[in-house]
N, C-alpha and C positions, 0 to 999 in steps of 0.2 A: 829584371828584378831590381828593386830599389835596394840601395846599400845603406848600412848604418855605420856611422862614424862617431868617434869620441876624441875629445881634446880638452886641455885645461891650461890655465896660466898663460893666456896670450899676453896679458899685461900691456895691452895697447895704450900708448900715451905715457908709459912709465919710463922716464929717462934713466933712473938709477938701476933698473933691471938689466940694462945693457952691461953695466959694470958688475952688478951683483952676481949675475948668472953667466958672465963672460960671453954675452951674445955677440955675434960677428957683425954688428951694425955700427955705423958712424953717427946715426941720428935717430930720433924717434920716428920721423917721417919714413925713413928707409925701413926701419923695423916694422912699423905698422903696415906699410904697403906690401912688404915681402910676406909677412905672416898671413895677411888677409888674402893675398893672391894665391899662396900655397893652399890655404884652406879651401878656397872655392875652385881651385884647379882640380881637386879631388871630389868635393861634395857638389853634386849636381841636382838638377830638377828631379823631384820625386824622392830624393834621399832624406835620411834623418840624421841630424847631428846633435850630440849631447855635449854641451860645454860645461865642464866640471869646475867652474869658478874662475875668478880673477880675469874677467874678460877685458876691462878697460879702465883706465885711470882718468880719462878726460872725456868731456862731451864731444870734442872734435874727433877723437879716436873712435868713440862709440858711434858717432855719425858716419864715419868712414866705413865701419863694419856694416851698419844698417844699409847704407847706400850701395855697398858692393855686393850685398847678398842677392843672389839670383832668386827669382820668384820660384815658388814651388818647393822650397826646402823647409822641412819640418825641424825647427831648432828649439831644443829644450835647454834652459839655463838652470844649472844647479849652483846656487850662490856660494861664493867663496868669501873670505874675510874682507877683501877689497871691494866686493860688489854691493856692500851695504850703502854705498854712496850713489848708486845708480838710481835715478829718479824712476818711480813706478810708472811714469808715462812711457818709458821705454819697454816695459813689459809686454806691450801689445805686439812687439816685433818677435816675440818668442811664443812657441806653442804652449809652453808651460814654464813656470818659474817656481823653484822649490829649494829647500835646503838639503834635502835627501830624496832620492828617488829609487824605487825598486822596479825593474823591468824584467821581462822574460823574452828571450830570443831563442827560438828552436828548443823550447822547454828548459832552457838554462836560465835560472834566476840570477840576476846581476844587481848588486847594490851600488848605486852611484853616489859618491860624496866627494866634496872637495878635499877632505882630510882622510889620511890613512887611518884605518880602524884595526884594533886588535881582534875584534870579533864583530860580526854583523848579522843581520837577519838571515837565518837559515844557513849560516856558515857551517854549522854542524851537520847539515844535510847536503853540503857540496856547493852552496851558492858562491858566486865570485864577488869580488869587490874591485871596482875601478876607482882611482883617486888621483889627485894632483898635489898641489901645495908645495911639495918638496921638488926642487928644481934639479935634483941629482938622483942617481939610482940608489934606492935603499932596499932593493929586493933581497939582499943578503941578510937583512935584519928581520925578516919575517918568514914564516913557513905557511905556504898555502897558495890558494888561487886568487892572488891579488896582482894588480898591474898599475903602475904609475904611468898615466897617459899625458903627463906634462909635455908641452911642445918642445921644451929644451932637450928632452930625451929622444925625440922622434924627428929631428932635423926640421922642426917647425911645421910639420904636416900633421893632419889628423890621423888617427889610427882606425882602421876598419874593423868591423866585427870579425872578419876572417883572420886578420892579424892577431886580434885578441885571442880568438879561439886557438890558433896555432901556438901562441905563447903559453896559454894555460895548459896545453897538453904536456909541456915540458916542466911544469911546476908540480911540486909534491901536493898531496892532499892537504886540506886545511888541518891545522893542528888539533882542532876539536871535532873532527869528523866522527860521526857515529857509524860504525860499521855494522850493517844489518846481517 
């Protein structure tokens, strides 16, 4: 069976993110290679990967990502604030590019956005939201089925759907859930 993975905020080629997020790297090159190798150590041929924004800050780093990507991986990019600088010529390396995406896995509706949302499509019916942008854990600041999938919170690895599903089981219902 093919697996589904989620990640965000790779910030490839972003020197200052090493300092800002206290990443354990001595250089951009070390960070880029480690994050890309961890990503593709888990995500394999036939799998699907959703990147929820802020993939790369430089063309060289974006090229490293594109050149390292094994064939047969379905990659969807949800744009983050720093992705506006990506030339649209790179869009051909992704199965889709959007600012917001709603998917369904095993009948579970999931809203994907780079940013944390207070409410989202069908949150009142139990839909989940995955987000990034914040490089630290803000789970105590919200009530409901939301998960921050930023690489900084997951040892620089992508998160599988099974991991997301297990996490959501431990979360309370969405604050605006309509009980039938």
